[in-house]
KELODREN-176548 format. One record per residue (C-alpha): residue in three letters; x, y, z. Coordinates in steps of 0.05 Angstrom, whole numbers, plus 5000, padded with zeros to 4 digits. Layout:
<recs>
ALAXYZ
...
</recs>
This chain:
<recs>
UNK758079041041
UNK750879191020
UNK745179091068
UNK738478811045
UNK732279091080
UNK725778701079
UNK721679321063
UNK714778981067
UNK714678631134
UNK713679141190
UNK707279441217
UNK708680091180
UNK711879811117
UNK714480051071
UNK714280771097
UNK719080691156
UNK723580191120
UNK724780681063
UNK725781271109
UNK730480881154
UNK734480621094
UNK735281321067
UNK737681571135
UNK742680991141
UNK745381101071
UNK746081851082
UNK748981831153
UNK753381211149
UNK754681141075
UNK751880431073
UNK749680131007
UNK742579851013
UNK737879400973
UNK730479480989
UNK726678830978
UNK719278840963
UNK713979090914
UNK717879510864
UNK712179980848
UNK710680140921
UNK717980230938
UNK719380680878
UNK713281100897
UNK715681150969
UNK722781320948
UNK720081880904
UNK717382230966
UNK724482330992
UNK730882640968
UNK735082020956
UNK739382320902
UNK746582060904
UNK745081510954
UNK746780790937
UNK739880490945
UNK736879990896
UNK730679550894
UNK729878800887
UNK722678620869
UNK718978100912
UNK711677960897
UNK709677640963
UNK709377861037
UNK709677421099
UNK704377671148
UNK705377721223
UNK700377151234
UNK702976691180
UNK706176031200
UNK713576141195
UNK715575471166
UNK709775451116
UNK710876161094
UNK718176031078
UNK716575391039
UNK710475651001
UNK711876390993
UNK718276310955
UNK717977030928
UNK716677350996
UNK720877961014
UNK723877601073
UNK726176991033
UNK728577400974
UNK732877831021
UNK736277211049
UNK737076930979
UNK741077560962
UNK745477421021
UNK746576691000
UNK748576930930
UNK753577420960
UNK749878030933
UNK748878311003
UNK752678201068
UNK746878261117
UNK739278251122
UNK734778691164
UNK727378541175
UNK721778821219
UNK717178281194
UNK714877621224
UNK720677441271
UNK719376691266
UNK719476731190
UNK725777151191
UNK729276621234
UNK726476051191
UNK728876401127
UNK735776511156
UNK736375771175
UNK733175501111
UNK736775951062
UNK743476101095
UNK743775471139
UNK746975461208
UNK754175551230
UNK757874891237
UNK756574621307
UNK750275031319
UNK743674651326
UNK739475251347
UNK740775981330
UNK739076491384
UNK736177191384
UNK740477671424
UNK738278341452
UNK742178921481
UNK739879211547
UNK742179881576
UNK745479811645
UNK748480251700
UNK755380091671
UNK753980081596
UNK750579511558
UNK749078781569
UNK747478261516
UNK741977771533
UNK740577131494
UNK736376761477
UNK730377241479
UNK725276821441
UNK727976341389
UNK728275711431
UNK723175571485
UNK725974891506
UNK733574821510
UNK738774311531
UNK745374481566
UNK749274441501
UNK744774971470
UNK745975461527
UNK753375321525
UNK753575511452
UNK749276121465
UNK754676331515
UNK760176251463
UNK756376641410
UNK754477181460
UNK761677251483
UNK764177321412
UNK758877841395
UNK760478241458
UNK767878231443
UNK767878391369
UNK761578801358
UNK760479131426
UNK768079191432
UNK768378941504
UNK775178661525
UNK774577981559
UNK766977971564
UNK764177651627
UNK758577141617
UNK753177001669
UNK747776461670
UNK740876721689
UNK737976371750
UNK733476481810
UNK739376611856
UNK746976691854
UNK748376071896
UNK750575451858
UNK745175051894
UNK739675471861
UNK736875391791
UNK733974781757
UNK736974171722
UNK738274591659
UNK741975151694
UNK745874691741
UNK748474251684
UNK749974851640
UNK753475211697
UNK757874611712
UNK760174591639
UNK761475341633
UNK765175351699
UNK769874811675
UNK770775001602
UNK769475741590
UNK774376301604
UNK770476911627
UNK764676531659
UNK762376911720
UNK757076431748
UNK749676511763
UNK746477191758
UNK739577431777
UNK734577841737
UNK736678491770
UNK743878381748
UNK741878491676
UNK741079231690
UNK746679341741
UNK751979121691
UNK754978571733
UNK756578171670
UNK756978331596
UNK752977731570
UNK747077391603
UNK744976701578
UNK738076371586
UNK733075971546
UNK728276321499
UNK722276251544
UNK725476611602
UNK729077101556
UNK722777311521
UNK719277441587
UNK725277871609
UNK724978251543
UNK717478391544
UNK717578561618
UNK723179061607
UNK719679391548
UNK713179441588
UNK716779721650
UNK720380251610
UNK713880471577
UNK709980471643
UNK715380861680
UNK715381391626
UNK707881471629
UNK707781491705
UNK713082041706
UNK708982451657
UNK702782391699
UNK706482591762
UNK709783191728
UNK702983451704
UNK700083461775
UNK702984131797
UNK706184751767
UNK712184631813
UNK713283941783
UNK712884241713
UNK718084761731
UNK722484231760
UNK721883821697
UNK723984411654
UNK730184491697
UNK732283761690
UNK729683641620
UNK736583491591
UNK737482931643
UNK730682641624
UNK732582681551
UNK739082291563
UNK735281771605
UNK730081671550
UNK735581571500
UNK738881031543
UNK732480621549
UNK730080731478
UNK730380081439
UNK730880461374
UNK737980651393
UNK739979921382
UNK735179801324
UNK734379051326
UNK736578391354
UNK741977991318
UNK740277271299
UNK746576901322
UNK748276211295
UNK746176271223
UNK751576261169
UNK750676991154
UNK748077631185
UNK740777731202
UNK737778291244
UNK730778221272
UNK727078871288
UNK720779001328
UNK714578981284
UNK712779681306
UNK719679961291
UNK720180691269
UNK725080961218
UNK730381101271
UNK730180361293
UNK730980131220
UNK736780611209
UNK740480361270
UNK738979631254
UNK742179731186
UNK748180051219
UNK749179471269
UNK747978941215
UNK753179271171
UNK758179311229
UNK756978581246
UNK758478371175
UNK764678821167
UNK767878531230
UNK766977811208
UNK764077591274
UNK760876961244
UNK767676691224
UNK770376821293
UNK764476461324
UNK765375861278
UNK772775811296
UNK771375871371
UNK765975331367
UNK770574851330
UNK776475001375
UNK772774861440
UNK767674331418
UNK771273741451
UNK772674151513
UNK765374311522
UNK762673621504
UNK766773241555
UNK763973601616
UNK756973571587
UNK757372811581
UNK760372781651
UNK754573201678
UNK749672731645
UNK753072111676
UNK753072451744
UNK745672621739
UNK743971911717
UNK747671611776
</recs>
């Protein structure tokens, strides 16, 4: 169960990728293959004490830049670190791939090299959000801007399987993100999707609003990639802004500073809960393999945790469970979808 790390793709590559890989190998005992320029990676490894750790290098001569066209990069840069990492997965030499590089290219490489799970037309990027009750999985957060009801239905299936087997939530509840909890709200996409999920999915809660992501009302929130990406970026910006505002307020008086010193452990715990590096990356659900997409500005801690989650995902065989669930329920989902279309047409 080796994990391949695209060591050349992030904003701080290969420094944080190597440091994160060493931490993951040391703390979790995970075997890792660093993919990228061999000379640079060997030089970076020599700066650390990696003795006894199962870390090797697979040379890749090309790098996909953040501004490269995803599809063209995968076709033309056949020796890029992202593509070579997924080639290792296809050959069975690694069980998962982690990349902080171009997210579009990472998704394209996963689809092009590993292909998609049977029954999946569009993979989705899922992200874990901290809540008042634990954690909530939100998908899609950026892979698919325009979706049809069948796509959201399958996102719901994949999200439920991930929540159950990776997040270890018994009977995960699934909510459909809308602009109100009443069934009369939403648009054509949410209404058609909601009708199908209500009829065919065990564990479907109904419509949820944006605030419900953080109060933990459901375990999985489903939306299209346009809405999901706005939710993700807004949440990241809000967490950063709140942190800075609190610091400014604390600095305003000696009494505030004293108060901060007294409750510093509580602030430390809060910061840990909202820190994206605790989760590392976002799984790419729907490809026939395991891919973890990390933020381009990820630090070593984020890479370490992304490797841990990717390894756990692979070990638990979640992809196989997703494929079985999709096949098992395909007819059950398609019938209400066709009925919803006929109803809308009439």
